[in-house]
Residue frames as qw, qx, qy, qz and C-alpha x, y, z in Angstrom:
[[0.198, 0.370, 0.009, -0.907, -49.01, -40.63, -22.57],
 [0.574, 0.495, 0.622, -0.194, -52.28, -41.11, -24.43],
 [0.453, 0.341, 0.528, 0.632, -52.60, -40.60, -28.14],
 [0.012, -0.916, -0.358, -0.178, -54.82, -37.59, -27.44],
 [0.447, -0.823, 0.099, 0.337, -52.08, -36.08, -25.25],
 [0.577, -0.179, 0.469, 0.644, -49.38, -36.83, -27.79],
 [0.310, 0.628, 0.497, 0.511, -51.45, -35.16, -30.58],
 [0.160, -0.968, -0.193, -0.016, -52.10, -32.10, -28.38],
 [0.555, -0.617, 0.256, 0.496, -48.38, -31.86, -27.50],
 [0.539, 0.123, 0.519, 0.652, -47.45, -32.07, -31.25],
 [0.139, 0.649, 0.484, 0.571, -50.02, -29.44, -32.29],
 [0.136, 0.029, -0.355, 0.924, -50.11, -27.29, -29.17],
 [0.437, -0.418, -0.424, -0.675, -53.84, -27.73, -28.88],
 [0.418, -0.378, 0.506, -0.653, -55.72, -27.77, -25.55],
 [0.279, -0.044, -0.959, 0.012, -56.69, -31.14, -23.95],
 [0.615, -0.445, -0.197, -0.621, -60.19, -31.78, -22.77],
 [0.178, 0.096, -0.866, 0.458, -60.16, -32.93, -19.09],
 [0.566, -0.474, -0.467, -0.486, -63.38, -34.30, -17.73],
 [0.236, 0.012, -0.740, 0.630, -63.97, -33.82, -14.06],
 [0.108, 0.371, 0.674, -0.630, -67.21, -33.98, -12.10],
 [0.396, 0.663, 0.636, -0.004, -69.35, -33.57, -15.18],
 [0.170, 0.936, -0.067, -0.302, -67.47, -30.57, -16.55],
 [0.827, 0.305, 0.152, 0.446, -65.02, -30.46, -19.41],
 [0.251, -0.867, 0.173, 0.393, -62.01, -28.23, -18.78],
 [0.747, 0.603, -0.047, 0.277, -59.61, -27.34, -21.61],
 [0.561, -0.732, 0.244, 0.299, -55.97, -27.31, -20.48],
 [0.374, 0.779, -0.479, -0.156, -52.80, -26.62, -22.36],
 [0.914, 0.125, -0.350, 0.164, -50.55, -29.64, -23.13],
 [0.707, -0.657, -0.013, 0.260, -48.11, -30.08, -20.30],
 [0.686, 0.071, 0.162, 0.706, -45.15, -29.15, -22.47],
 [0.115, 0.647, 0.231, 0.717, -46.71, -25.71, -22.81],
 [0.525, -0.785, -0.318, 0.082, -47.06, -25.15, -19.05],
 [0.105, 0.879, -0.254, 0.389, -45.22, -22.10, -17.86],
 [0.515, 0.224, -0.655, 0.506, -42.16, -22.71, -15.58],
 [0.274, -0.322, 0.398, -0.814, -44.08, -20.90, -12.88],
 [0.858, -0.167, -0.173, -0.454, -46.61, -23.76, -12.86],
 [0.816, 0.089, -0.528, 0.219, -43.87, -26.23, -12.22],
 [0.182, 0.312, -0.525, 0.771, -42.50, -24.07, -9.38],
 [0.558, -0.299, 0.145, -0.760, -45.96, -23.80, -7.87],
 [0.917, -0.072, -0.320, -0.227, -46.51, -27.54, -8.07],
 [0.646, 0.223, -0.574, 0.452, -43.08, -28.24, -6.59],
 [0.037, 0.252, -0.494, 0.831, -43.84, -25.95, -3.68],
 [0.074, -0.367, -0.904, 0.208, -47.25, -27.49, -3.08],
 [0.202, 0.356, 0.171, -0.896, -49.22, -24.41, -4.13],
 [0.286, 0.291, 0.892, 0.196, -51.98, -26.43, -5.77],
 [0.240, 0.799, 0.496, -0.242, -54.64, -23.73, -6.12],
 [0.029, 0.784, -0.271, -0.558, -52.18, -21.27, -7.72],
 [0.212, -0.191, 0.846, 0.450, -51.04, -24.01, -10.16],
 [0.300, 0.510, 0.805, 0.029, -54.65, -24.86, -11.03],
 [0.179, 0.854, 0.185, -0.451, -55.42, -21.15, -11.60],
 [0.009, -0.644, 0.516, 0.565, -52.55, -20.92, -14.07],
 [0.219, 0.019, 0.925, 0.309, -53.31, -24.19, -15.86],
 [0.226, 0.594, 0.770, -0.058, -57.06, -23.51, -16.11],
 [0.100, 0.362, 0.257, 0.890, -56.98, -19.82, -16.75],
 [0.139, -0.027, 0.399, -0.906, -59.06, -17.29, -14.91],
 [0.628, -0.036, -0.221, -0.745, -62.50, -18.16, -16.42],
 [0.758, -0.032, -0.638, -0.133, -62.25, -21.92, -15.96],
 [0.320, 0.045, -0.709, 0.627, -60.72, -21.56, -12.48],
 [0.320, -0.054, 0.279, -0.903, -63.62, -19.42, -11.40],
 [0.752, -0.050, -0.417, -0.509, -66.03, -22.05, -12.86],
 [0.639, -0.018, -0.728, 0.247, -64.28, -24.64, -10.68],
 [0.110, 0.070, -0.543, 0.830, -64.29, -22.37, -7.66],
 [0.509, -0.159, -0.054, -0.844, -68.04, -21.81, -8.05],
 [0.757, -0.155, -0.600, -0.209, -68.57, -25.50, -7.18],
 [0.509, -0.713, 0.310, -0.369, -67.21, -24.72, -3.67],
 [0.841, 0.197, -0.491, 0.109, -64.49, -27.38, -3.93],
 [0.702, -0.677, 0.223, 0.018, -62.64, -28.80, -0.99],
 [0.191, -0.666, 0.686, 0.222, -59.02, -29.84, -1.00],
 [0.622, 0.054, 0.778, 0.068, -60.05, -33.32, -2.15],
 [0.623, 0.692, 0.364, -0.039, -61.75, -31.99, -5.28],
 [0.166, 0.911, -0.332, -0.178, -58.75, -29.72, -6.14],
 [0.368, -0.450, 0.801, 0.144, -56.44, -32.71, -5.79],
 [0.645, 0.293, 0.706, 0.028, -58.73, -34.91, -7.89],
 [0.493, 0.852, 0.092, -0.153, -58.90, -32.25, -10.61],
 [0.018, -0.803, 0.569, 0.177, -55.14, -31.93, -10.63],
 [0.533, -0.174, 0.825, 0.074, -54.84, -35.74, -10.80],
 [0.651, 0.572, 0.495, -0.057, -57.29, -35.79, -13.78],
 [0.320, 0.908, -0.217, -0.158, -55.27, -33.08, -15.52],
 [0.226, -0.620, 0.737, 0.146, -52.02, -34.95, -14.88],
 [0.638, 0.086, 0.765, 0.019, -53.50, -38.25, -16.05],
 [0.606, 0.727, 0.317, -0.072, -54.95, -36.73, -19.23],
 [0.244, 0.917, -0.303, -0.082, -51.79, -34.68, -19.97],
 [0.908, 0.224, -0.287, 0.206, -49.57, -37.64, -19.28],
 [0.124, 0.701, -0.469, 0.523, -47.67, -36.10, -16.35],
 [0.471, -0.136, -0.799, 0.349, -48.74, -38.54, -13.69],
 [0.346, -0.738, -0.549, 0.185, -49.89, -37.10, -10.41]]
């Protein structure tokens, strides 16, 4: 886990995640709702992204007309920044 992620975890502050020229602010992984974990476990990527990003940021992402590849890349960037892996 990066020092930025560790600091965010300790203080409960959002993490900046850079993807495709946009900075998304996501909660530290330790603050993710259990529903997010269930969604990820069941492969419901878009629902998990919607919960992690929040409605406004998710709509910003959706406005880019992403394909599955981009959704997976964003989730990987979130996981990498938050220190959760893939």
